[in-house]
OpenMM code with the backbone's topology and positions (N, CA, C; nanometers):
from openmm import Vec3, app, unit

residues = "MET THR HIS PRO LEU ARG CYS SER ASN ILE THR THR ALA GLY GLU ARG ARG ARG ARG ALA SER GLY ILE ALA ALA LEU ALA ALA GLY VAL ILE VAL ALA ALA GLY LEU ALA TRP GLY GLY ALA PRO SER VAL ALA TRP PHE ALA ILE PHE PRO PHE ILE ALA PHE ALA ALA PHE GLY LEU LEU GLN ALA ARG ALA ARG THR CYS VAL VAL LEU GLY LEU ARG GLY THR GLU GLU VAL GLU GLY GLY GLY TRP ARG THR VAL GLN ASP GLU ALA VAL ARG ALA GLN ALA ARG ARG GLN ALA MET ALA VAL LEU TRP LYS ALA LEU ALA ILE ALA VAL ALA VAL THR LEU VAL ALA VAL ILE VAL SER GLY ILE ALA VAL SER SER".split()
positions = [
    Vec3(11.3063, 9.1115, 9.7515),
    Vec3(11.3818, 9.1769, 9.8476),
    Vec3(11.4014, 9.2850, 9.8673),
    Vec3(11.4092, 9.3368, 9.9971),
    Vec3(11.4147, 9.5372, 9.9712),
    Vec3(11.5472, 9.5191, 10.0311),
    Vec3(11.5792, 9.6723, 9.9563),
    Vec3(11.7036, 9.7439, 9.9913),
    Vec3(11.7100, 9.8555, 10.0986),
    Vec3(11.7978, 9.8666, 10.1700),
    Vec3(11.7991, 10.0083, 10.2252),
    Vec3(11.7806, 10.1451, 10.1595),
    Vec3(11.7240, 10.2273, 10.1940),
    Vec3(11.6767, 10.3357, 10.1091),
    Vec3(11.8198, 10.4437, 10.0673),
    Vec3(11.8885, 10.3747, 10.1557),
    Vec3(12.0750, 10.4983, 10.1807),
    Vec3(12.1527, 10.4057, 10.2664),
    Vec3(12.2378, 10.4044, 10.2308),
    Vec3(12.3494, 10.3473, 10.3252),
    Vec3(12.4838, 10.4241, 10.3079),
    Vec3(12.5657, 10.4060, 10.4303),
    Vec3(12.6772, 10.4693, 10.4104),
    Vec3(12.7970, 10.4009, 10.4452),
    Vec3(12.8976, 10.4394, 10.3402),
    Vec3(13.0180, 10.3242, 10.3514),
    Vec3(13.1388, 10.4140, 10.4101),
    Vec3(13.0805, 10.5296, 10.4745),
    Vec3(13.2421, 10.6687, 10.4748),
    Vec3(13.1753, 10.7008, 10.6387),
    Vec3(13.3061, 10.7067, 10.7431),
    Vec3(13.3680, 10.7648, 10.8320),
    Vec3(13.2545, 10.9156, 10.8382),
    Vec3(13.2536, 10.9581, 10.9571),
    Vec3(13.2101, 11.1013, 11.0125),
    Vec3(13.3458, 11.1500, 10.9422),
    Vec3(13.4572, 11.1433, 10.9920),
    Vec3(13.6102, 11.1789, 10.9231),
    Vec3(13.5862, 11.1490, 10.8056),
    Vec3(13.5713, 11.0373, 10.7505),
    Vec3(13.5826, 11.0274, 10.5724),
    Vec3(13.4877, 11.1482, 10.5455),
    Vec3(13.3996, 11.1315, 10.5464),
    Vec3(13.3233, 11.2619, 10.5154),
    Vec3(13.3331, 11.3883, 10.5128),
    Vec3(13.4504, 11.4206, 10.6297),
    Vec3(13.4781, 11.5651, 10.6457),
    Vec3(13.6272, 11.6105, 10.5504),
    Vec3(13.6656, 11.4742, 10.5389),
    Vec3(13.8234, 11.4804, 10.4454),
    Vec3(13.7606, 11.4897, 10.3163),
    Vec3(13.6278, 11.3984, 10.2513),
    Vec3(13.6138, 11.4595, 10.1279),
    Vec3(13.5487, 11.5805, 10.1038),
    Vec3(13.4580, 11.6174, 10.2046),
    Vec3(13.4402, 11.7958, 10.1839),
    Vec3(13.4949, 11.8685, 10.1726),
    Vec3(13.6662, 11.8304, 10.2629),
    Vec3(13.7607, 11.9333, 10.2551),
    Vec3(13.8291, 11.9350, 10.0971),
    Vec3(13.8300, 11.8087, 10.0415),
    Vec3(13.8998, 11.8205, 9.9551),
    Vec3(13.8418, 11.8584, 9.8111),
    Vec3(13.7109, 11.8711, 9.8209),
    Vec3(13.6257, 11.8879, 9.7366),
    Vec3(13.6202, 12.0460, 9.7263),
    Vec3(13.6285, 12.0855, 9.8779),
    Vec3(13.5899, 12.2656, 9.8544),
    Vec3(13.7724, 12.2896, 9.8236),
    Vec3(13.8872, 12.2381, 9.8226),
    Vec3(13.9464, 12.2286, 9.7917),
    Vec3(14.0073, 12.2756, 9.6282),
    Vec3(13.9666, 12.2020, 9.6093),
    Vec3(13.9553, 12.1157, 9.4497),
    Vec3(13.8540, 12.2628, 9.3584),
    Vec3(13.7611, 12.3380, 9.4370),
    Vec3(13.6812, 12.4117, 9.3576),
    Vec3(13.7482, 12.5280, 9.4067),
    Vec3(13.8596, 12.5460, 9.5047),
    Vec3(13.8719, 12.6686, 9.5035),
    Vec3(13.9847, 12.7182, 9.3856),
    Vec3(14.0602, 12.6282, 9.3994),
    Vec3(14.1480, 12.5586, 9.2593),
    Vec3(14.1228, 12.5758, 9.1482),
    Vec3(14.0107, 12.5153, 9.1231),
    Vec3(13.9387, 12.5608, 9.0165),
    Vec3(13.9059, 12.7054, 8.9884),
    Vec3(13.8506, 12.7206, 9.0641),
    Vec3(13.8548, 12.8768, 9.0648),
    Vec3(13.9458, 12.9978, 9.0138),
    Vec3(14.0294, 12.9617, 9.0801),
    Vec3(14.1790, 13.0153, 9.0952),
    Vec3(14.2270, 13.0321, 8.9471),
    Vec3(14.1934, 12.8857, 8.8989),
    Vec3(14.3082, 12.8643, 8.7123),
    Vec3(14.1713, 12.9376, 8.6486),
    Vec3(14.0330, 12.9110, 8.6585),
    Vec3(13.9344, 13.0056, 8.5324),
    Vec3(13.9839, 13.1482, 8.6063),
    Vec3(14.0402, 13.2318, 8.6811),
    Vec3(14.0143, 13.3809, 8.7160),
    Vec3(14.1552, 13.3770, 8.6204),
    Vec3(14.2563, 13.2852, 8.6182),
    Vec3(14.3903, 13.2955, 8.5697),
    Vec3(14.3313, 13.2952, 8.4192),
    Vec3(14.2513, 13.2271, 8.3612),
    Vec3(14.2651, 13.1881, 8.2265),
    Vec3(14.2037, 13.3080, 8.2105),
    Vec3(14.0698, 13.3737, 8.2053),
    Vec3(14.0039, 13.4948, 8.2128),
    Vec3(14.0484, 13.6289, 8.2102),
    Vec3(14.1448, 13.6419, 8.3092),
    Vec3(14.2423, 13.7704, 8.3077),
    Vec3(14.3744, 13.7236, 8.2200),
    Vec3(14.4142, 13.6110, 8.1934),
    Vec3(14.5143, 13.6179, 8.0811),
    Vec3(14.4782, 13.6373, 7.9212),
    Vec3(14.3009, 13.6747, 7.9408),
    Vec3(14.2903, 13.5965, 7.7780),
    Vec3(14.2785, 13.5134, 7.7524),
    Vec3(14.2922, 13.3455, 7.8233),
    Vec3(14.3204, 13.2796, 7.7086),
    Vec3(14.2022, 13.2045, 7.6262),
    Vec3(14.2566, 13.1192, 7.5520),
    Vec3(14.1489, 13.1108, 7.4099),
    Vec3(14.0636, 12.9719, 7.4359),
    Vec3(13.9616, 12.9770, 7.3690),
    Vec3(13.8213, 12.9008, 7.4816),
    Vec3(13.9160, 12.7584, 7.4896),
    Vec3(13.9875, 12.7111, 7.4055),
    Vec3(14.0637, 12.5462, 7.4325),
    Vec3(14.1232, 12.5811, 7.5610),
    Vec3(14.1676, 12.6202, 7.6120),
    Vec3(14.2708, 12.6669, 7.7542),
    Vec3(14.1485, 12.6583, 7.8598),
    Vec3(14.0673, 12.6816, 7.8345),
    Vec3(13.9698, 12.6366, 7.9243),
    Vec3(13.9173, 12.4960, 7.9937),
    Vec3(13.9172, 12.3896, 7.8579),
    Vec3(13.9482, 12.2476, 7.9505),
    Vec3(13.9979, 12.2212, 8.0761),
    Vec3(14.1423, 12.2909, 8.1113),
    Vec3(14.2291, 12.3074, 8.1822),
    Vec3(14.1441, 12.2986, 8.3431),
    Vec3(14.0093, 12.3238, 8.3070),
    Vec3(13.9403, 12.3684, 8.4996),
    Vec3(13.8509, 12.1846, 8.5119),
    Vec3(13.8468, 12.1225, 8.4382),
    Vec3(13.7751, 12.0211, 8.4003),
    Vec3(13.7924, 11.9168, 8.5336),
    Vec3(13.9691, 11.8537, 8.5650),
    Vec3(13.9602, 11.8154, 8.6449),
    Vec3(13.9711, 11.8540, 8.7772),
    Vec3(13.9695, 12.0032, 8.7647),
    Vec3(13.9661, 12.0073, 8.9123),
    Vec3(13.8150, 12.0583, 8.9608),
    Vec3(13.7522, 12.0606, 8.8727),
    Vec3(13.5827, 12.0344, 8.8475),
    Vec3(13.4822, 11.9283, 8.8957),
    Vec3(13.6121, 11.8459, 8.8285),
    Vec3(13.5332, 11.7078, 8.8493),
    Vec3(13.6059, 11.6408, 8.9746),
    Vec3(13.7131, 11.6605, 9.0086),
    Vec3(13.7295, 11.6341, 9.1540),
    Vec3(13.6704, 11.6964, 9.2344),
    Vec3(13.6093, 11.8345, 9.2507),
    Vec3(13.5682, 11.9204, 9.3279),
    Vec3(13.3954, 11.8516, 9.3612),
    Vec3(13.3382, 11.8053, 9.2527),
    Vec3(13.2080, 11.7240, 9.2746),
    Vec3(13.2242, 11.6081, 9.3242),
    Vec3(13.3238, 11.5157, 9.3129),
    Vec3(13.3118, 11.4184, 9.3205),
    Vec3(13.3414, 11.3898, 9.5254),
    Vec3(13.4296, 11.4918, 9.5474),
    Vec3(13.4405, 11.4835, 9.6884),
    Vec3(13.3303, 11.5509, 9.7686),
    Vec3(13.2814, 11.7040, 9.7374),
    Vec3(13.1895, 11.7299, 9.7467),
    Vec3(12.9796, 11.6418, 9.7525),
    Vec3(12.9825, 11.5340, 9.6206),
    Vec3(12.8501, 11.4367, 9.6379),
    Vec3(12.9009, 11.3093, 9.6911),
    Vec3(13.0559, 11.2781, 9.7142),
    Vec3(13.0388, 11.1456, 9.8297),
    Vec3(13.0444, 11.2055, 9.9649),
    Vec3(13.0530, 11.3368, 9.9879),
    Vec3(13.0577, 11.4032, 10.1810),
    Vec3(12.8630, 11.3551, 10.1291),
    Vec3(12.8361, 11.4477, 10.0318),
    Vec3(12.6781, 11.4631, 10.0792),
    Vec3(12.5735, 11.3096, 10.0843),
    Vec3(12.6501, 11.2254, 10.0071),
    Vec3(12.5910, 11.0551, 10.0057),
    Vec3(12.6048, 11.0251, 10.1286),
    Vec3(12.7314, 11.0766, 10.1863),
    Vec3(12.8356, 10.9701, 10.2869),
    Vec3(12.8740, 10.8473, 10.2203),
    Vec3(12.8946, 10.8634, 10.0363),
    Vec3(12.9441, 10.7014, 9.9511),
    Vec3(13.0466, 10.7307, 9.8847),
    Vec3(13.1254, 10.6718, 9.9595),
    Vec3(13.3037, 10.6785, 9.8558),
    Vec3(13.2423, 10.5627, 9.7428),
    Vec3(13.2919, 10.6387, 9.6235),
    Vec3(13.2661, 10.5523, 9.5063),
    Vec3(13.3521, 10.4603, 9.4887),
    Vec3(13.5180, 10.4749, 9.5373),
    Vec3(13.5693, 10.3560, 9.5336),
    Vec3(13.5444, 10.2248, 9.6226),
    Vec3(13.5174, 10.2629, 9.7452),
    Vec3(13.4474, 10.1767, 9.8830),
    Vec3(13.3303, 10.1317, 9.7888),
    Vec3(13.2646, 10.1862, 9.7618),
    Vec3(13.1207, 10.1302, 9.7052),
    Vec3(13.1432, 10.0026, 9.6137),
    Vec3(13.1711, 10.0415, 9.4975),
    Vec3(13.2349, 9.9660, 9.3633),
    Vec3(13.2844, 9.8425, 9.4596),
    Vec3(13.4306, 9.8658, 9.5364),
    Vec3(13.5015, 9.7398, 9.5689),
    Vec3(13.3670, 9.6223, 9.7437),
    Vec3(13.3112, 9.7380, 9.7578),
    Vec3(13.1712, 9.6295, 9.8575),
    Vec3(13.2783, 9.6601, 9.9856),
    Vec3(13.3456, 9.7640, 10.0303),
    Vec3(13.4010, 9.7857, 10.1106),
    Vec3(13.3660, 9.9303, 10.1960),
    Vec3(13.3830, 9.8970, 10.3185),
    Vec3(13.3577, 10.0602, 10.4180),
    Vec3(13.4538, 10.0719, 10.4935),
    Vec3(13.4648, 10.2251, 10.5622),
    Vec3(13.5655, 10.2491, 10.6851),
    Vec3(13.5503, 10.2124, 10.7405),
    Vec3(13.5905, 10.2076, 10.8129),
    Vec3(13.5738, 10.1672, 10.9645),
    Vec3(13.6369, 10.3151, 11.1027),
    Vec3(13.5845, 10.3356, 11.1803),
    Vec3(13.6299, 10.3930, 11.2719),
    Vec3(13.7654, 10.3911, 11.3181),
    Vec3(13.8531, 10.5105, 11.3123),
    Vec3(13.9582, 10.4690, 11.4083),
    Vec3(14.1067, 10.4407, 11.2768),
    Vec3(14.0608, 10.4592, 11.1535),
    Vec3(14.0988, 10.4021, 11.0193),
    Vec3(14.1262, 10.2669, 10.9868),
    Vec3(14.1455, 10.2416, 10.8767),
    Vec3(14.1354, 10.1416, 10.7716),
    Vec3(13.9562, 10.0910, 10.6763),
    Vec3(13.9928, 9.9852, 10.6486),
    Vec3(13.8408, 9.9251, 10.5794),
    Vec3(13.7949, 9.7818, 10.6046),
    Vec3(13.6942, 9.7527, 10.5178),
    Vec3(13.6575, 9.6148, 10.5603),
    Vec3(13.5382, 9.5642, 10.4853),
    Vec3(13.4994, 9.4640, 10.4316),
    Vec3(13.4663, 9.4060, 10.3444),
    Vec3(13.3076, 9.4047, 10.4365),
    Vec3(13.2151, 9.4675, 10.3361),
    Vec3(13.0741, 9.4955, 10.3420),
    Vec3(13.0128, 9.3365, 10.3677),
    Vec3(12.9515, 9.2364, 10.4809),
    Vec3(12.8675, 9.1322, 10.4529),
    Vec3(12.7812, 9.0945, 10.3779),
    Vec3(12.6864, 9.2305, 10.4183),
    Vec3(12.5477, 9.2171, 10.3751),
    Vec3(12.5287, 9.2591, 10.2141),
    Vec3(12.4857, 9.1695, 10.0934),
    Vec3(12.5028, 9.1420, 9.9904),
    Vec3(12.4028, 9.2462, 9.9197),
    Vec3(12.2959, 9.3058, 9.9857),
    Vec3(12.1665, 9.3754, 9.9862),
    Vec3(12.2704, 9.5219, 9.9719),
    Vec3(12.3388, 9.4910, 10.1197),
    Vec3(12.4309, 9.6680, 10.1602),
    Vec3(12.4974, 9.6959, 10.0521),
    Vec3(12.5721, 9.5935, 10.0499),
    Vec3(12.6703, 9.5802, 9.9203),
    Vec3(12.6299, 9.6589, 9.7758),
    Vec3(12.4957, 9.5584, 9.7580),
    Vec3(12.4202, 9.6288, 9.6463),
    Vec3(12.3639, 9.7242, 9.6166),
    Vec3(12.3031, 9.8368, 9.7187),
    Vec3(12.2780, 9.9421, 9.7896),
    Vec3(12.4226, 10.0260, 9.7439),
    Vec3(12.5063, 10.0153, 9.8148),
    Vec3(12.6238, 10.1061, 9.8078),
    Vec3(12.6969, 10.1325, 9.6862),
    Vec3(12.6744, 10.0096, 9.5786),
    Vec3(12.7341, 9.9901, 9.4781),
    Vec3(12.6290, 10.0870, 9.3530),
    Vec3(12.5683, 10.1306, 9.3783),
    Vec3(12.4265, 10.1653, 9.3282),
    Vec3(12.4421, 10.3139, 9.3637),
    Vec3(12.4618, 10.3374, 9.5060),
    Vec3(12.4881, 10.4843, 9.5240),
    Vec3(12.6364, 10.5551, 9.4442),
    Vec3(12.7332, 10.4448, 9.4472),
    Vec3(12.8592, 10.4781, 9.4251),
    Vec3(12.8371, 10.5149, 9.2625),
    Vec3(12.7791, 10.4469, 9.2036),
    Vec3(12.7084, 10.4567, 9.0291),
    Vec3(12.6817, 10.6183, 9.0356),
    Vec3(12.5802, 10.6287, 9.0791),
    Vec3(12.5237, 10.7481, 9.1185),
    Vec3(12.5770, 10.9005, 9.1636),
    Vec3(12.6604, 10.8797, 9.2070),
    Vec3(12.7602, 11.0300, 9.2654),
    Vec3(12.8960, 10.9963, 9.1285),
    Vec3(12.9076, 10.8923, 9.0591),
    Vec3(13.0054, 10.8821, 9.0113),
    Vec3(12.9450, 10.9738, 8.8339),
    Vec3(12.8501, 10.9165, 8.8157),
    Vec3(12.7654, 10.9862, 8.7360),
    Vec3(12.7416, 11.1245, 8.7075),
    Vec3(12.7115, 11.1556, 8.8269),
    Vec3(12.6794, 11.3042, 8.8486),
    Vec3(12.8102, 11.3801, 8.8847),
    Vec3(12.9042, 11.3096, 8.9182),
    Vec3(13.0178, 11.4288, 8.9071),
    Vec3(13.0363, 11.4085, 8.7927),
    Vec3(13.0394, 11.3286, 8.6846),
    Vec3(13.1245, 11.3553, 8.5908),
    Vec3(12.9747, 11.4704, 8.5128),
    Vec3(12.9059, 11.4329, 8.5281),
    Vec3(12.7845, 11.5381, 8.4375),
    Vec3(12.7873, 11.6643, 8.4563),
    Vec3(12.8286, 11.6812, 8.5910),
    Vec3(12.8351, 11.8252, 8.6331),
    Vec3(12.9898, 11.8587, 8.6158),
    Vec3(13.0714, 11.7868, 8.6193),
    Vec3(13.2335, 11.8556, 8.5358),
    Vec3(13.2045, 11.8769, 8.4307),
    Vec3(13.1738, 11.7792, 8.3894),
    Vec3(13.1176, 11.8121, 8.1714),
    Vec3(13.0767, 11.9231, 8.1604),
    Vec3(12.9553, 11.9318, 8.2367),
    Vec3(12.8479, 12.0793, 8.2082),
    Vec3(12.9384, 12.2272, 8.2627),
    Vec3(13.0033, 12.2076, 8.3302),
    Vec3(13.0467, 12.3335, 8.4483),
    Vec3(13.1560, 12.3700, 8.3241),
    Vec3(13.2796, 12.2518, 8.2574),
    Vec3(13.3539, 12.2713, 8.1942),
    Vec3(13.2512, 12.3189, 8.0804),
    Vec3(13.1696, 12.3041, 7.9471),
    Vec3(13.1283, 12.3330, 7.8739),
    Vec3(13.1080, 12.4369, 7.8806),
    Vec3(13.0396, 12.4896, 7.9691),
    Vec3(12.9733, 12.6311, 8.0080),
    Vec3(13.1002, 12.7590, 7.9524),
    Vec3(13.2107, 12.6842, 8.0604),
    Vec3(13.3323, 12.7955, 8.0706),
    Vec3(13.3928, 12.8086, 7.9381),
    Vec3(13.3418, 12.6814, 7.8760),
    Vec3(13.4700, 12.7342, 7.7169),
    Vec3(13.3627, 12.7846, 7.6761),
    Vec3(13.1867, 12.7681, 7.6761),
    Vec3(13.1685, 12.8288, 7.5307),
    Vec3(13.1443, 12.9569, 7.5735),
    Vec3(13.1236, 13.0387, 7.6996),
    Vec3(13.1136, 13.1840, 7.7768),
    Vec3(13.2697, 13.1913, 7.6982),
    Vec3(13.3592, 13.1665, 7.7509),
    Vec3(13.4955, 13.1935, 7.7090),
    Vec3(13.4833, 13.2096, 7.5772),
    Vec3(13.4546, 13.1495, 7.4724),
    Vec3(13.4885, 13.2544, 7.3439),
    Vec3(13.3532, 13.2951, 7.3242),
    Vec3(13.2545, 13.3229, 7.3392),
    Vec3(13.1643, 13.4556, 7.3307),
    Vec3(13.2360, 13.5663, 7.4035),
    Vec3(13.3169, 13.5571, 7.4987),
    Vec3(13.3503, 13.6869, 7.5415),
    Vec3(13.5050, 13.7568, 7.4800),
    Vec3(13.5497, 13.6387, 7.4404),
    Vec3(13.6576, 13.6357, 7.3651),
    Vec3(13.6745, 13.7339, 7.2067),
    Vec3(13.5432, 13.6385, 7.1533),
    Vec3(13.5377, 13.7126, 6.9866),
    Vec3(13.4263, 13.8299, 7.0112),
    Vec3(13.3511, 13.8928, 7.1672),
    Vec3(13.3268, 14.0218, 7.1901),
    Vec3(13.4091, 14.1214, 7.1301),
] * unit.nanometer
topology = app.Topology()
chain = topology.addChain("A")
for resn in residues:
    res = topology.addResidue(resn, chain)
    for name in ("N", "CA", "C"):
        topology.addAtom(name, app.Element.getBySymbol(name[0]), res)
């Protein structure tokens, strides 16, 4: 059985929404990080950036892959004009699930890595 190399389960508008929410979350994360740095927060406080970085990574990676994680795992897709429908083709559903899981793990890896680097660097800066 052949599988499409890539499939999309979001519309162009959905892609724009996810990109915009990713950028907004990234900006919020930068603002939180700046506040932590300016306030000389302890290393443990830097874990506060995790949800912002995770949300940013989810939004930006979903837009890039044109794959919504939730829709992919449910076997549904966005339709133009709003709403969702079930994907009828099992091969396309399976490919969307694979893409959704790839986006999920990449976003989590990015969020964990960025957060840990921030925690480590803040500890070095505070002890200097």
